[in-house]
DRENKEKE-656308 format. One record per atom (N, C-alpha, C): x, y, z; residue in three letters. Coordinates in steps of 0.2 Angstrom, whole numbers, padded with zeros to 4 digits, always signed. Layout:
N
XYZALA ...
This chain:
187
+0034-0001-0186MET +0037-0007-0184MET +0032-0013-0183MET +0032-0018-0187THR +0028-0024-0185THR +0032-0029-0182THR +0028-0035-0180ASP +0031-0040-0177ASP +0036-0043-0182ASP +0034-0044-0188ARG +0039-0047-0193ARG +0045-0043-0195ARG +0044-0036-0194GLN +0050-0032-0195GLN +0054-0031-0189GLN +0052-0032-0183ALA +0055-0031-0177ALA +0061-0036-0176ALA +0067-0033-0176THR +0072-0037-0174THR +0077-0034-0169THR +0080-0037-0164MET +0084-0035-0159MET +0089-0040-0157MET +0095-0038-0156LYS +0100-0042-0154LYS +0102-0040-0147LYS +0101-0045-0142LEU +0103-0043-0135LEU +0110-0045-0134LEU +0113-0040-0130ARG +0120-0041-0128ARG +0121-0038-0121ARG +0127-0040-0118LEU +0128-0036-0111LEU +0130-0029-0112LEU +0127-0025-0108ALA +0128-0018-0108ALA +0136-0016-0106ALA +0138-0011-0108THR +0145-0008-0107THR +0144-0001-0104THR +0149+0001-0101PRO +0149+0009-0099PRO +0148+0013-0105PRO +0150+0011-0111ALA +0149+0016-0117ALA +0142+0016-0119ALA +0138+0012-0116ASP +0131+0012-0118ASP +0127+0017-0114ASP +0130+0020-0108MET +0126+0024-0104MET +0122+0029-0107MET +0125+0033-0111PRO +0121+0039-0114PRO +0114+0036-0117PRO +0115+0030-0121GLY +0109+0027-0124GLY +0104+0025-0119GLY +0107+0022-0113ILE +0103+0019-0108ILE +0099+0025-0105ILE +0102+0030-0104MET +0099+0036-0100MET +0094+0039-0105MET +0095+0039-0112GLN +0090+0042-0116GLN +0084+0037-0116GLN +0085+0030-0116LEU +0079+0026-0115LEU +0075+0027-0108LEU +0079+0028-0103GLU +0076+0030-0097GLU +0072+0036-0097GLU +0074+0041-0100GLU +0070+0047-0101GLU +0064+0046-0105GLU +0064+0042-0110THR +0058+0041-0115THR +0054+0036-0112THR +0056+0032-0107GLY +0052+0026-0105GLY +0049+0028-0098GLY +0051+0033-0095PHE +0048+0034-0088PHE +0047+0041-0087PHE +0041+0043-0083LEU +0039+0050-0082LEU +0044+0053-0077LEU +0045+0059-0077PRO +0049+0063-0071PRO +0046+0061-0064PRO +0050+0060-0060GLY +0048+0058-0053GLY +0049+0050-0052GLY +0049+0046-0058ILE +0050+0039-0057ILE +0056+0037-0061ILE +0060+0041-0064ARG +0066+0040-0068ARG +0072+0039-0063ARG +0076+0035-0065GLU +0082+0034-0060GLU +0088+0037-0063GLU +0093+0039-0059GLU +0099+0043-0061GLU +0104+0039-0064GLU +0108+0042-0068GLU +0114+0038-0071GLU +0118+0034-0066GLU +0119+0037-0060ALA +0123+0034-0055ALA +0120+0027-0053ALA +0114+0027-0053VAL +0110+0021-0051VAL +0112+0015-0056VAL +0112+0017-0063PHE +0113+0012-0068PHE +0120+0010-0068PHE +0125+0015-0067ARG +0132+0013-0066ARG +0133+0008-0061ARG +0130+0009-0055ASP +0130+0005-0049ASP +0128-0002-0051ASP +0122-0003-0055ARG +0120-0009-0057ARG +0125-0013-0062ARG +0127-0009-0066LEU +0132-0011-0071LEU +0138-0014-0068LEU +0141-0010-0063THR +0147-0013-0060THR +0146-0018-0055THR +0140-0018-0052THR +0138-0023-0047THR +0137-0030-0050THR +0133-0030-0055PHE +0131-0036-0058PHE +0131-0036-0066PHE +0137-0036-0069PRO +0137-0035-0076PRO +0133-0040-0080PRO +0133-0046-0078ALA +0129-0051-0081ALA +0122-0051-0081ALA +0119-0046-0077GLY +0112-0045-0076GLY +0110-0038-0080GLY +0114-0035-0084PHE +0112-0029-0087PHE +0113-0030-0095PHE +0108-0030-0098LEU +0108-0031-0105LEU +0105-0025-0109LEU +0107-0025-0115VAL +0104-0020-0120VAL +0102-0023-0126VAL +0097-0021-0129GLY +0095-0023-0136GLY +0096-0018-0141GLY +0099-0020-0146GLU +0101-0015-0152GLU +0098-0017-0158GLU +0097-0012-0163ASP +0094-0014-0169ASP +0100-0016-0174ASP +0098-0017-0180ALA +0103-0019-0185ALA +0109-0014-0186ALA +0108-0008-0184ASP +0113-0003-0185ASP +0117-0002-0179ASP +0115-0005-0173GLY +0119-0004-0167GLY +0116+0001-0163GLY +0110+0004-0165GLY +0107+0008-0160GLY +0103+0005-0155GLY +0103+0008-0149LEU +0100+0005-0143LEU +0092+0006-0143LEU +0089+0000-0143LEU +0081+0000-0143LEU +0079-0002-0136LEU +0083-0005-0131ALA +0080-0007-0125ALA +0085-0008-0120ALA +0084-0009-0114TYR +0088-0011-0109TYR +0084-0015-0103TYR +0088-0020-0100LEU +0085-0024-0094LEU +0091-0024-0089LEU +0089-0022-0083SER +0094-0022-0078SER +0091-0027-0072SER +0096-0030-0068SER +0093-0034-0063SER +0099-0035-0058SER +0097-0038-0052GLU +0101-0039-0047GLU +0100-0046-0044GLU +0104-0049-0041LEU +0103-0056-0037LEU +0102-0054-0030LEU +0097-0056-0027TRP +0095-0055-0020TRP +0096-0062-0016TRP +0097-0062-0010PRO +0097-0068-0006PRO +0090-0070-0006PRO +0088-0077-0005GLY +0082-0079-0005GLY +0080-0080+0003GLY +0073-0081+0004GLY +0071-0084+0010GLY +0070-0078+0015GLY +0071-0072+0014ASP +0070-0067+0019ASP +0064-0062+0016ASP +0061-0059+0021SER +0056-0055+0020SER +0058-0048+0017SER +0054-0045+0012LEU +0056-0039+0009LEU +0051-0033+0011LEU +0054-0027+0012ASP +0049-0022+0013ASP +0050-0017+0007ASP +0046-0012+0008ASP +0045-0007+0002ASP +0052-0004+0000ASP +0056-0003+0005TYR +0062+0000+0004TYR +0067-0004+0000TYR +0066-0010+0000ASP +0071-0014-0004ASP +0069-0013-0012ASP +0063-0011-0013PHE +0061-0010-0020PHE +0062-0002-0022PHE +0064+0002-0018SER +0064+0009-0019SER +0068+0011-0025SER +0065+0016-0029ILE +0068+0019-0035ILE +0074+0022-0033ILE +0080+0021-0036GLY +0086+0023-0034GLY +0090+0020-0029GLY +0087+0014-0027HIS +0091+0010-0022HIS +0098+0008-0025HIS +0103+0006-0020SER +0109+0004-0022SER +0109-0004-0023SER +0111-0006-0029ALA +0111-0013-0031ALA +0117-0016-0026ALA +0122-0012-0025ARG +0128-0015-0021ARG +0126-0017-0014ARG +0121-0014-0011GLU +0119-0015-0004GLU +0115-0022-0004GLU +0112-0024-0008ARG +0107-0030-0008ARG +0110-0036-0012ARG +0113-0034-0017HIS +0116-0039-0022HIS +0120-0044-0019HIS +0119-0051-0020ARG +0124-0056-0018ARG +0125-0061-0024ARG +0132-0062-0026ASP +0134-0066-0032ASP +0130-0073-0032ASP +0129-0075-0026ASP +0126-0082-0025ASP +0118-0082-0024ASP +0115-0076-0025GLY +0108-0075-0024GLY +0104-0080-0027GLY +0098-0081-0024GLN +0093-0086-0027GLN +0087-0082-0030GLN +0087-0076-0029VAL +0081-0072-0032VAL +0084-0067-0037VAL +0082-0068-0043LEU +0083-0063-0048LEU +0078-0057-0048LEU +0080-0051-0046TYR +0076-0046-0046TYR +0077-0042-0052TYR +0072-0041-0056ILE +0072-0038-0062ILE +0071-0030-0060ILE +0076-0026-0060SER +0075-0020-0057SER +0072-0015-0062SER +0074-0015-0068SER +0071-0010-0073SER +0072-0013-0080SER +0067-0011-0084MET +0067-0012-0091MET +0063-0007-0095MET +0065-0006-0101THR +0061-0001-0105THR +0063-0003-0112THR +0059+0000-0117ILE +0060-0001-0124ILE +0058+0006-0127ILE +0062+0008-0132SER +0061+0014-0135SER +0054+0015-0138SER +0051+0021-0138PRO +0044+0022-0140PRO +0043+0020-0147PRO +0048+0020-0152GLN +0046+0018-0159GLN +0046+0011-0159GLN +0049+0007-0154ALA +0048+0000-0154ALA +0043-0003-0151ALA +0039+0001-0147ARG +0033-0002-0143ARG +0028-0005-0148ARG +0025-0010-0145GLY +0020-0013-0149GLY +0022-0018-0155GLY +0029-0019-0155SER +0032-0023-0160SER +0033-0030-0158SER +0032-0032-0151GLY +0034-0038-0149GLY +0041-0038-0146GLY +0045-0033-0146LEU +0052-0032-0144LEU +0052-0032-0136LEU +0047-0029-0133GLY +0047-0029-0126GLY +0047-0036-0123GLY +0042-0040-0126ARG +0042-0048-0124ARG +0049-0051-0125ARG +0051-0050-0131GLN +0058-0053-0133GLN +0063-0051-0128GLN +0064-0045-0126LEU +0069-0042-0121LEU +0068-0046-0115LEU +0062-0046-0113PHE +0060-0049-0106PHE +0062-0057-0106PHE +0059-0060-0111GLU +0060-0068-0111GLU +0067-0070-0112GLU +0070-0067-0117GLU +0077-0069-0119GLU +0082-0066-0114GLU +0081-0060-0112GLY +0085-0057-0107GLY +0085-0061-0100GLY +0080-0063-0097VAL +0079-0067-0091VAL +0082-0073-0092VAL +0081-0077-0098ALA +0084-0083-0099ALA +0091-0083-0100ALA +0094-0078-0103ALA +0102-0077-0103ALA +0105-0076-0096ALA +0101-0072-0092ILE +0104-0071-0085ILE +0103-0078-0081ILE +0098-0081-0082ASP +0097-0088-0079ASP +0103-0092-0081ASP +0105-0093-0087ARG +0110-0097-0089ARG +0117-0095-0086ARG +0118-0089-0085ALA +0124-0086-0082ALA +0124-0087-0074ALA +0118-0088-0071CYS +0117-0088-0064CYS +0114-0094-0062CYS +0117-0100-0061PRO +0113-0106-0059PRO +0110-0106-0052PRO +0112-0101-0048THR +0109-0101-0041THR +0102-0099-0041THR +0100-0095-0046VAL +0093-0092-0046VAL +0088-0097-0046VAL +0083-0096-0041ARG +0077-0101-0041ARG +0071-0097-0042ARG +0071-0091-0041GLU +0065-0087-0042GLU +0066-0080-0045GLU +0061-0078-0049HIS +0061-0071-0052HIS +0056-0067-0049HIS +0058-0060-0048LEU +0054-0055-0044LEU +0055-0049-0048LEU +0049-0045-0048LEU +0049-0039-0051LEU +0043-0035-0048LEU +0043-0028-0050ILE +0037-0024-0048ILE +0035-0021-0055ILE +0029-0019-0055VAL +0026-0016-0061VAL +0021-0011-0058VAL +0021-0005-0062ASN +0016+0000-0060ASN +0009-0003-0062ASN +0004-0002-0058GLU -0003-0004-0059GLU -0006-0002-0065GLU -0003+0004-0068THR -0006+0007-0074THR -0002+0004-0080THR +0003+0001-0080TRP +0007-0002-0086TRP +0004-0009-0088TRP -0002-0008-0091ILE -0006-0014-0093ILE -0002-0019-0098ILE +0002-0016-0103HIS +0005-0020-0108HIS +0011-0024-0104HIS +0015-0020-0100ALA +0020-0024-0096ALA +0017-0029-0092ALA +0012-0028-0088LYS +0009-0033-0084LYS +0007-0039-0088LYS +0004-0038-0094ARG +0002-0043-0098ARG +0008-0048-0100ARG +0014-0045-0101ILE +0020-0049-0103ILE +0021-0053-0097ILE +0021-0050-0091TYR +0023-0054-0085TYR +0018-0059-0083TYR +0011-0058-0084ASP +0006-0063-0083ASP +0007-0069-0087ASP +0008-0067-0094SER +0009-0073-0099SER +0015-0077-0097SER +0020-0074-0094ALA +0026-0078-0093ALA +0026-0082-0086ALA +0020-0082-0083GLY +0019-0086-0077GLY +0020-0082-0070GLY +0021-0076-0070PHE +0021-0072-0064PHE +0015-0071-0061PHE +0015-0071-0054ARG +0009-0070-0050ARG +0010-0064-0045ARG +0004-0060-0044GLU +0005-0055-0040GLU +0005-0058-0033GLU +0010-0055-0028VAL +0010-0057-0022VAL +0008-0051-0017VAL +0009-0045-0019ARG +0007-0040-0015ARG +0007-0033-0019ARG +0004-0028-0016ARG +0004-0021-0019ARG +0007-0016-0014ARG +0010-0011-0016MET +0013-0006-0012MET +0010+0000-0015MET +0004+0003-0011PRO +0001+0009-0013PRO +0005+0015-0013PRO +0004+0019-0018GLY +0008+0025-0019GLY +0015+0025-0020GLY +0017+0019-0022PHE +0025+0018-0023PHE +0027+0022-0029PHE +0024+0022-0035PHE +0026+0027-0040PHE +0023+0033-0039PHE +0027+0039-0040ASP +0024+0045-0039ASP +0027+0050-0044ASP +0024+0049-0050PRO +0026+0054-0056PRO +0024+0061-0054PRO +0029+0065-0056LEU +0027+0073-0055LEU +0021+0075-0059LEU +0017+0078-0055GLY +0011+0081-0058GLY +0005+0076-0059GLY +0006+0070-0057LEU +0000+0064-0057LEU -0001+0061-0051LEU -0007+0058-0050PRO -0008+0055-0043PRO -0003+0049-0043PRO -0001+0047-0036ALA +0003+0042-0035ALA +0000+0035-0037ALA +0004+0030-0039GLN +0001+0024-0041GLN +0004+0018-0038GLN +0001+0013-0037ALA +0003+0007-0034ALA +0008+0003-0038ALA +0013+0000-0034ALA +0017-0005-0037ALA +0014-0012-0036ALA +0014-0016-0041ILE +0012-0023-0040ILE +0019-0027-0040ILE +0019-0031-0034VAL +0025-0036-0033VAL +0023-0042-0036VAL +0027-0045-0041MET +0026-0051-0044MET +0032-0056-0044MET +0030-0062-0044THR +0035-0067-0043THR +0033-0074-0047THR +0038-0078-0049ARG +0037-0084-0052ARG +0044-0088-0050ARG +0043-0095-0050ALA +0048-0099-0049ALA +0052-0099-0056ALA +0059-0100-0055ARG +0063-0101-0061ARG +0060-0106-0066ARG +0059-0105-0072PRO +0057-0111-0077PRO +0062-0116-0077PRO +0060-0122-0078ALA +0065-0127-0080ALA +0069-0126-0086ALA +0075-0128-0086GLN +0079-0127-0092GLN +0078-0133-0097GLN +0077-0131-0104PRO +0076-0137-0108PRO +0082-0141-0109PRO 
């Protein structure tokens, strides 16, 4: 799949997408850092406008992006970012911080530019639906160079590291990089 061939239509996720989302989770993340289906169902019911999927021309799922709205102005600790945390506990409909909680793209679509499309178009769509958002926030594994490159080029900056946050089974624990940016101005 090349950039010219790569196409993906973004839309809101539905409960019927859950098997495809879980397949993407399995192929996108190593054991020990995968999230359970209950976590994704919680995200989908808590903030449906913040959960998008990308599909190919045949309607097959290529990617997902999930997010939450968090209140602004408070300090965050490592627990707030924990894998498997409940979106319902922290999400606020009028939140000022869009926390991009997870995203992945199918292995066959990697390197095609669709990850960047998912991120840029997905976050822009959520911003349009949520005028209270003033800041974007995410974490990225220190070893995920391609994902970090997308975030760096989108204007995110590192604000701290959480050593040993990602603990994939059978591998050394890896740090999470916490990144943020102000919400870009709307054209």
